[in-house]
PDB file as gemmi writes it, atoms N, CA and C in Angstrom:
CRYST1    1.000    1.000    1.000  90.00  90.00  90.00 P 1                      
ATOM      1  N   MET A   1      -4.407  37.150   3.473  1.00  0.00           N  
ATOM      2  CA  MET A   1      -2.963  35.476   3.234  1.00  0.00           C  
ATOM      3  C   MET A   1      -3.668  34.211   3.144  1.00  0.00           C  
ATOM      4  N   THR A   2      -3.522  33.719   2.494  1.00  0.00           N  
ATOM      5  CA  THR A   2      -4.363  32.223   3.748  1.00  0.00           C  
ATOM      6  C   THR A   2      -3.613  31.593   4.504  1.00  0.00           C  
ATOM      7  N   ALA A   3      -4.459  30.736   4.656  1.00  0.00           N  
ATOM      8  CA  ALA A   3      -4.408  29.369   6.192  1.00  0.00           C  
ATOM      9  C   ALA A   3      -2.880  28.571   5.290  1.00  0.00           C  
ATOM     10  N   PRO A   4      -2.076  28.510   5.576  1.00  0.00           N  
ATOM     11  CA  PRO A   4      -1.754  26.703   5.419  1.00  0.00           C  
ATOM     12  C   PRO A   4      -2.690  25.674   5.175  1.00  0.00           C  
ATOM     13  N   THR A   5      -2.602  24.754   3.804  1.00  0.00           N  
ATOM     14  CA  THR A   5      -3.419  24.483   3.671  1.00  0.00           C  
ATOM     15  C   THR A   5      -2.992  22.767   3.615  1.00  0.00           C  
ATOM     16  N   THR A   6      -2.824  22.206   4.270  1.00  0.00           N  
ATOM     17  CA  THR A   6      -3.094  20.961   4.897  1.00  0.00           C  
ATOM     18  C   THR A   6      -3.399  19.409   3.923  1.00  0.00           C  
ATOM     19  N   ASP A   7      -2.355  18.343   3.705  1.00  0.00           N  
ATOM     20  CA  ASP A   7      -3.539  17.468   3.449  1.00  0.00           C  
ATOM     21  C   ASP A   7      -4.160  16.539   3.922  1.00  0.00           C  
ATOM     22  N   THR A   8      -5.634  16.470   3.093  1.00  0.00           N  
ATOM     23  CA  THR A   8      -6.752  15.542   3.871  1.00  0.00           C  
ATOM     24  C   THR A   8      -6.823  14.809   2.830  1.00  0.00           C  
ATOM     25  N   THR A   9      -6.648  14.378   1.302  1.00  0.00           N  
ATOM     26  CA  THR A   9      -7.031  13.691   0.882  1.00  0.00           C  
ATOM     27  C   THR A   9      -7.021  12.243   1.013  1.00  0.00           C  
ATOM     28  N   PRO A  10      -8.157  12.128   1.306  1.00  0.00           N  
ATOM     29  CA  PRO A  10      -8.453  10.319   2.078  1.00  0.00           C  
ATOM     30  C   PRO A  10      -7.434   9.657   0.806  1.00  0.00           C  
ATOM     31  N   VAL A  11      -7.043   7.908   2.216  1.00  0.00           N  
ATOM     32  CA  VAL A  11      -6.289   7.595   1.540  1.00  0.00           C  
ATOM     33  C   VAL A  11      -6.943   6.460   0.533  1.00  0.00           C  
ATOM     34  N   ASP A  12      -7.910   6.261   0.376  1.00  0.00           N  
ATOM     35  CA  ASP A  12      -9.002   5.571  -0.863  1.00  0.00           C  
ATOM     36  C   ASP A  12      -8.787   6.733  -2.356  1.00  0.00           C  
ATOM     37  N   ASP A  13      -8.254   7.487  -2.248  1.00  0.00           N  
ATOM     38  CA  ASP A  13      -8.715   8.762  -3.439  1.00  0.00           C  
ATOM     39  C   ASP A  13      -7.187   8.717  -3.653  1.00  0.00           C  
ATOM     40  N   LEU A  14      -6.336   7.635  -4.101  1.00  0.00           N  
ATOM     41  CA  LEU A  14      -4.777   8.519  -3.830  1.00  0.00           C  
ATOM     42  C   LEU A  14      -4.411   7.581  -4.312  1.00  0.00           C  
ATOM     43  N   GLU A  15      -3.185   7.722  -5.554  1.00  0.00           N  
ATOM     44  CA  GLU A  15      -3.073   6.766  -6.231  1.00  0.00           C  
ATOM     45  C   GLU A  15      -2.341   5.402  -6.485  1.00  0.00           C  
ATOM     46  N   LEU A  16      -0.874   5.771  -5.168  1.00  0.00           N  
ATOM     47  CA  LEU A  16      -0.274   5.002  -4.831  1.00  0.00           C  
ATOM     48  C   LEU A  16      -0.706   5.174  -3.195  1.00  0.00           C  
ATOM     49  N   TYR A  17       0.367   4.435  -3.118  1.00  0.00           N  
ATOM     50  CA  TYR A  17      -0.032   4.257  -1.736  1.00  0.00           C  
ATOM     51  C   TYR A  17       0.934   4.214  -0.924  1.00  0.00           C  
ATOM     52  N   ARG A  18       1.904   4.853   0.076  1.00  0.00           N  
ATOM     53  CA  ARG A  18       3.101   4.260   0.848  1.00  0.00           C  
ATOM     54  C   ARG A  18       2.641   3.011   1.832  1.00  0.00           C  
ATOM     55  N   VAL A  19       4.263   2.639   1.760  1.00  0.00           N  
ATOM     56  CA  VAL A  19       4.388   1.368   2.694  1.00  0.00           C  
ATOM     57  C   VAL A  19       2.592   1.348   4.428  1.00  0.00           C  
ATOM     58  N   THR A  20       3.553   2.388   3.995  1.00  0.00           N  
ATOM     59  CA  THR A  20       2.448   2.946   6.457  1.00  0.00           C  
ATOM     60  C   THR A  20       0.890   2.582   6.006  1.00  0.00           C  
ATOM     61  N   ASP A  21       0.657   2.703   4.419  1.00  0.00           N  
ATOM     62  CA  ASP A  21      -0.865   3.648   4.129  1.00  0.00           C  
ATOM     63  C   ASP A  21      -1.789   1.371   3.580  1.00  0.00           C  
ATOM     64  N   ALA A  22      -0.374   0.662   2.737  1.00  0.00           N  
ATOM     65  CA  ALA A  22      -0.831  -0.659   2.937  1.00  0.00           C  
ATOM     66  C   ALA A  22      -0.596  -0.643   4.141  1.00  0.00           C  
ATOM     67  N   MET A  23       0.047  -0.766   5.594  1.00  0.00           N  
ATOM     68  CA  MET A  23       0.376  -1.484   6.160  1.00  0.00           C  
ATOM     69  C   MET A  23      -1.080  -1.007   7.355  1.00  0.00           C  
ATOM     70  N   ARG A  24      -2.101  -0.005   6.991  1.00  0.00           N  
ATOM     71  CA  ARG A  24      -2.883   0.366   7.733  1.00  0.00           C  
ATOM     72  C   ARG A  24      -4.199  -0.387   7.234  1.00  0.00           C  
ATOM     73  N   LEU A  25      -3.799  -0.513   5.896  1.00  0.00           N  
ATOM     74  CA  LEU A  25      -4.843  -0.990   5.222  1.00  0.00           C  
ATOM     75  C   LEU A  25      -5.076  -2.828   5.208  1.00  0.00           C  
ATOM     76  N   LEU A  26      -3.933  -3.297   5.648  1.00  0.00           N  
ATOM     77  CA  LEU A  26      -4.339  -4.376   5.262  1.00  0.00           C  
ATOM     78  C   LEU A  26      -3.825  -5.671   7.082  1.00  0.00           C  
ATOM     79  N   LYS A  27      -3.367  -4.199   7.629  1.00  0.00           N  
ATOM     80  CA  LYS A  27      -3.238  -4.860   9.246  1.00  0.00           C  
ATOM     81  C   LYS A  27      -2.007  -5.126   9.569  1.00  0.00           C  
ATOM     82  N   LEU A  28      -0.838  -5.294   8.895  1.00  0.00           N  
ATOM     83  CA  LEU A  28      -0.035  -6.406   8.405  1.00  0.00           C  
ATOM     84  C   LEU A  28       1.088  -5.236   9.170  1.00  0.00           C  
ATOM     85  N   SER A  29       2.746  -5.334   9.472  1.00  0.00           N  
ATOM     86  CA  SER A  29       3.297  -4.522  10.272  1.00  0.00           C  
ATOM     87  C   SER A  29       4.550  -4.560   9.152  1.00  0.00           C  
ATOM     88  N   ARG A  30       4.812  -3.928   9.751  1.00  0.00           N  
ATOM     89  CA  ARG A  30       6.422  -2.918   8.431  1.00  0.00           C  
ATOM     90  C   ARG A  30       6.892  -3.892   7.572  1.00  0.00           C  
ATOM     91  N   THR A  31       7.598  -5.086   8.594  1.00  0.00           N  
ATOM     92  CA  THR A  31       8.606  -6.162   8.595  1.00  0.00           C  
ATOM     93  C   THR A  31       7.929  -7.142   7.057  1.00  0.00           C  
ATOM     94  N   VAL A  32       6.608  -7.550   7.575  1.00  0.00           N  
ATOM     95  CA  VAL A  32       5.438  -8.493   7.021  1.00  0.00           C  
ATOM     96  C   VAL A  32       5.412  -7.859   5.055  1.00  0.00           C  
ATOM     97  N   ILE A  33       4.672  -6.526   5.676  1.00  0.00           N  
ATOM     98  CA  ILE A  33       4.664  -5.677   4.267  1.00  0.00           C  
ATOM     99  C   ILE A  33       6.167  -6.192   3.449  1.00  0.00           C  
ATOM    100  N   TYR A  34       7.230  -5.143   3.683  1.00  0.00           N  
ATOM    101  CA  TYR A  34       8.466  -5.665   3.221  1.00  0.00           C  
ATOM    102  C   TYR A  34       8.606  -7.155   2.467  1.00  0.00           C  
ATOM    103  N   GLU A  35       8.418  -8.257   3.438  1.00  0.00           N  
ATOM    104  CA  GLU A  35       8.421  -9.358   3.176  1.00  0.00           C  
ATOM    105  C   GLU A  35       7.693 -10.175   1.864  1.00  0.00           C  
ATOM    106  N   GLN A  36       6.647 -10.127   2.061  1.00  0.00           N  
ATOM    107  CA  GLN A  36       5.693  -9.652   0.997  1.00  0.00           C  
ATOM    108  C   GLN A  36       6.042  -8.620  -0.659  1.00  0.00           C  
ATOM    109  N   LEU A  37       6.727  -8.035  -0.097  1.00  0.00           N  
ATOM    110  CA  LEU A  37       6.831  -7.491  -1.315  1.00  0.00           C  
ATOM    111  C   LEU A  37       9.072  -7.832  -1.812  1.00  0.00           C  
ATOM    112  N   ARG A  38       8.758  -8.451  -1.195  1.00  0.00           N  
ATOM    113  CA  ARG A  38      10.408  -8.822  -1.143  1.00  0.00           C  
ATOM    114  C   ARG A  38      10.105 -10.485  -2.106  1.00  0.00           C  
ATOM    115  N   THR A  39       9.129 -10.623  -1.369  1.00  0.00           N  
ATOM    116  CA  THR A  39       8.711 -12.340  -2.645  1.00  0.00           C  
ATOM    117  C   THR A  39       8.245 -11.928  -3.828  1.00  0.00           C  
ATOM    118  N   GLY A  40       7.682 -11.549  -3.809  1.00  0.00           N  
ATOM    119  CA  GLY A  40       6.517 -10.675  -4.963  1.00  0.00           C  
ATOM    120  C   GLY A  40       5.150 -11.083  -4.440  1.00  0.00           C  
ATOM    121  N   ARG A  41       4.392 -11.463  -3.297  1.00  0.00           N  
ATOM    122  CA  ARG A  41       3.093 -11.621  -3.248  1.00  0.00           C  
ATOM    123  C   ARG A  41       2.946  -9.991  -3.508  1.00  0.00           C  
ATOM    124  N   LEU A  42       3.289  -9.418  -2.737  1.00  0.00           N  
ATOM    125  CA  LEU A  42       2.526  -7.820  -3.165  1.00  0.00           C  
ATOM    126  C   LEU A  42       3.448  -6.847  -3.654  1.00  0.00           C  
ATOM    127  N   ARG A  43       2.502  -6.762  -4.641  1.00  0.00           N  
ATOM    128  CA  ARG A  43       3.610  -5.600  -5.748  1.00  0.00           C  
ATOM    129  C   ARG A  43       3.674  -4.074  -5.248  1.00  0.00           C  
ATOM    130  N   SER A  44       5.049  -3.092  -6.412  1.00  0.00           N  
ATOM    131  CA  SER A  44       4.450  -2.211  -5.826  1.00  0.00           C  
ATOM    132  C   SER A  44       5.676  -2.006  -6.857  1.00  0.00           C  
ATOM    133  N   VAL A  45       6.326  -0.283  -7.012  1.00  0.00           N  
ATOM    134  CA  VAL A  45       6.152   0.549  -8.591  1.00  0.00           C  
ATOM    135  C   VAL A  45       7.675   1.018  -6.839  1.00  0.00           C  
ATOM    136  N   ARG A  46       8.636   1.735  -8.160  1.00  0.00           N  
ATOM    137  CA  ARG A  46      10.073   2.904  -7.311  1.00  0.00           C  
ATOM    138  C   ARG A  46       9.287   3.955  -7.861  1.00  0.00           C  
ATOM    139  N   GLU A  47       9.193   5.197  -6.914  1.00  0.00           N  
ATOM    140  CA  GLU A  47       9.176   6.343  -7.302  1.00  0.00           C  
ATOM    141  C   GLU A  47      10.244   6.999  -6.490  1.00  0.00           C  
ATOM    142  N   GLY A  48      11.276   7.248  -7.364  1.00  0.00           N  
ATOM    143  CA  GLY A  48      12.578   7.341  -7.114  1.00  0.00           C  
ATOM    144  C   GLY A  48      13.239   6.549  -6.124  1.00  0.00           C  
ATOM    145  N   ARG A  49      13.424   6.657  -4.464  1.00  0.00           N  
ATOM    146  CA  ARG A  49      13.971   5.991  -3.704  1.00  0.00           C  
ATOM    147  C   ARG A  49      12.500   4.974  -3.379  1.00  0.00           C  
ATOM    148  N   ALA A  50      11.634   6.010  -3.188  1.00  0.00           N  
ATOM    149  CA  ALA A  50      10.976   5.376  -2.606  1.00  0.00           C  
ATOM    150  C   ALA A  50      10.127   3.906  -3.519  1.00  0.00           C  
ATOM    151  N   ARG A  51       9.234   3.200  -2.940  1.00  0.00           N  
ATOM    152  CA  ARG A  51       8.393   1.230  -2.876  1.00  0.00           C  
ATOM    153  C   ARG A  51       6.773   2.063  -2.852  1.00  0.00           C  
ATOM    154  N   ARG A  52       5.716   2.023  -3.973  1.00  0.00           N  
ATOM    155  CA  ARG A  52       4.474   2.506  -3.626  1.00  0.00           C  
ATOM    156  C   ARG A  52       4.350   1.402  -4.609  1.00  0.00           C  
ATOM    157  N   ILE A  53       2.622   1.489  -3.852  1.00  0.00           N  
ATOM    158  CA  ILE A  53       2.013   0.604  -3.899  1.00  0.00           C  
ATOM    159  C   ILE A  53       0.702   0.902  -4.111  1.00  0.00           C  
ATOM    160  N   PRO A  54       0.214  -0.299  -5.712  1.00  0.00           N  
ATOM    161  CA  PRO A  54      -0.642   0.405  -6.516  1.00  0.00           C  
ATOM    162  C   PRO A  54      -2.317   0.094  -5.876  1.00  0.00           C  
ATOM    163  N   PRO A  55      -3.260   0.903  -6.009  1.00  0.00           N  
ATOM    164  CA  PRO A  55      -4.392  -0.359  -4.999  1.00  0.00           C  
ATOM    165  C   PRO A  55      -4.572  -1.084  -5.652  1.00  0.00           C  
ATOM    166  N   SER A  56      -4.028  -1.829  -7.392  1.00  0.00           N  
ATOM    167  CA  SER A  56      -4.530  -2.730  -8.041  1.00  0.00           C  
ATOM    168  C   SER A  56      -4.170  -4.414  -7.450  1.00  0.00           C  
ATOM    169  N   ALA A  57      -2.867  -3.828  -6.674  1.00  0.00           N  
ATOM    170  CA  ALA A  57      -1.571  -4.970  -6.199  1.00  0.00           C  
ATOM    171  C   ALA A  57      -2.708  -4.449  -4.792  1.00  0.00           C  
ATOM    172  N   ILE A  58      -2.958  -3.660  -3.992  1.00  0.00           N  
ATOM    173  CA  ILE A  58      -3.583  -3.931  -2.858  1.00  0.00           C  
ATOM    174  C   ILE A  58      -5.011  -5.182  -3.031  1.00  0.00           C  
ATOM    175  N   ARG A  59      -5.622  -5.095  -3.815  1.00  0.00           N  
ATOM    176  CA  ARG A  59      -7.024  -5.627  -3.857  1.00  0.00           C  
ATOM    177  C   ARG A  59      -6.445  -7.323  -4.932  1.00  0.00           C  
ATOM    178  N   ASP A  60      -4.634  -7.161  -5.812  1.00  0.00           N  
ATOM    179  CA  ASP A  60      -4.844  -8.321  -5.500  1.00  0.00           C  
ATOM    180  C   ASP A  60      -4.287  -9.476  -5.209  1.00  0.00           C  
ATOM    181  N   TYR A  61      -3.064  -8.907  -3.803  1.00  0.00           N  
ATOM    182  CA  TYR A  61      -2.739  -9.365  -2.342  1.00  0.00           C  
ATOM    183  C   TYR A  61      -4.465 -10.092  -1.698  1.00  0.00           C  
ATOM    184  N   ILE A  62      -5.086  -9.701  -1.557  1.00  0.00           N  
ATOM    185  CA  ILE A  62      -6.169  -9.820  -0.469  1.00  0.00           C  
ATOM    186  C   ILE A  62      -6.336 -11.429  -1.793  1.00  0.00           C  
ATOM    187  N   ALA A  63      -7.192 -11.159  -2.370  1.00  0.00           N  
ATOM    188  CA  ALA A  63      -7.233 -12.467  -3.633  1.00  0.00           C  
ATOM    189  C   ALA A  63      -6.868 -13.672  -2.957  1.00  0.00           C  
ATOM    190  N   LEU A  64      -5.195 -13.147  -3.592  1.00  0.00           N  
ATOM    191  CA  LEU A  64      -4.285 -14.100  -3.087  1.00  0.00           C  
ATOM    192  C   LEU A  64      -4.641 -14.721  -1.808  1.00  0.00           C  
ATOM    193  N   LEU A  65      -4.572 -13.842  -0.665  1.00  0.00           N  
ATOM    194  CA  LEU A  65      -4.925 -14.896   0.808  1.00  0.00           C  
ATOM    195  C   LEU A  65      -6.459 -15.489   0.611  1.00  0.00           C  
ATOM    196  N   GLU A  66      -7.534 -14.186   0.397  1.00  0.00           N  
ATOM    197  CA  GLU A  66      -8.394 -15.492  -0.309  1.00  0.00           C  
ATOM    198  C   GLU A  66      -8.429 -16.730  -0.238  1.00  0.00           C  
ATOM    199  N   LYS A  67      -7.407 -17.123  -2.013  1.00  0.00           N  
ATOM    200  CA  LYS A  67      -7.612 -18.284  -3.035  1.00  0.00           C  
ATOM    201  C   LYS A  67      -6.734 -19.065  -1.530  1.00  0.00           C  
ATOM    202  N   GLU A  68      -5.832 -19.151  -1.045  1.00  0.00           N  
ATOM    203  CA  GLU A  68      -4.920 -18.990  -0.659  1.00  0.00           C  
ATOM    204  C   GLU A  68      -5.558 -19.941   0.643  1.00  0.00           C  
ATOM    205  N   ALA A  69      -6.862 -19.200   1.286  1.00  0.00           N  
ATOM    206  CA  ALA A  69      -7.251 -19.847   2.658  1.00  0.00           C  
ATOM    207  C   ALA A  69      -8.374 -20.737   2.156  1.00  0.00           C  
ATOM    208  N   ALA A  70      -9.170 -21.109   0.363  1.00  0.00           N  
ATOM    209  CA  ALA A  70     -10.184 -21.547  -0.005  1.00  0.00           C  
ATOM    210  C   ALA A  70      -9.703 -23.299   0.286  1.00  0.00           C  
TER     211      ALA A  70                                                      
END                                                                             
């Protein structure tokens, strides 16, 4: 009999991030993440009823913030 496995995949290895992952990566609140998604500043895809955020969308959002700060 084998021991139950737990998901120990590092967040950096995921193909799509959950909103909670994006919150942690960007150090933003849930409200701010959803506002950025609603306005289109942060892209996402739908997986069933859930929103998922591609790593490229996180990078693009950071680049947008850097561009706006310049």
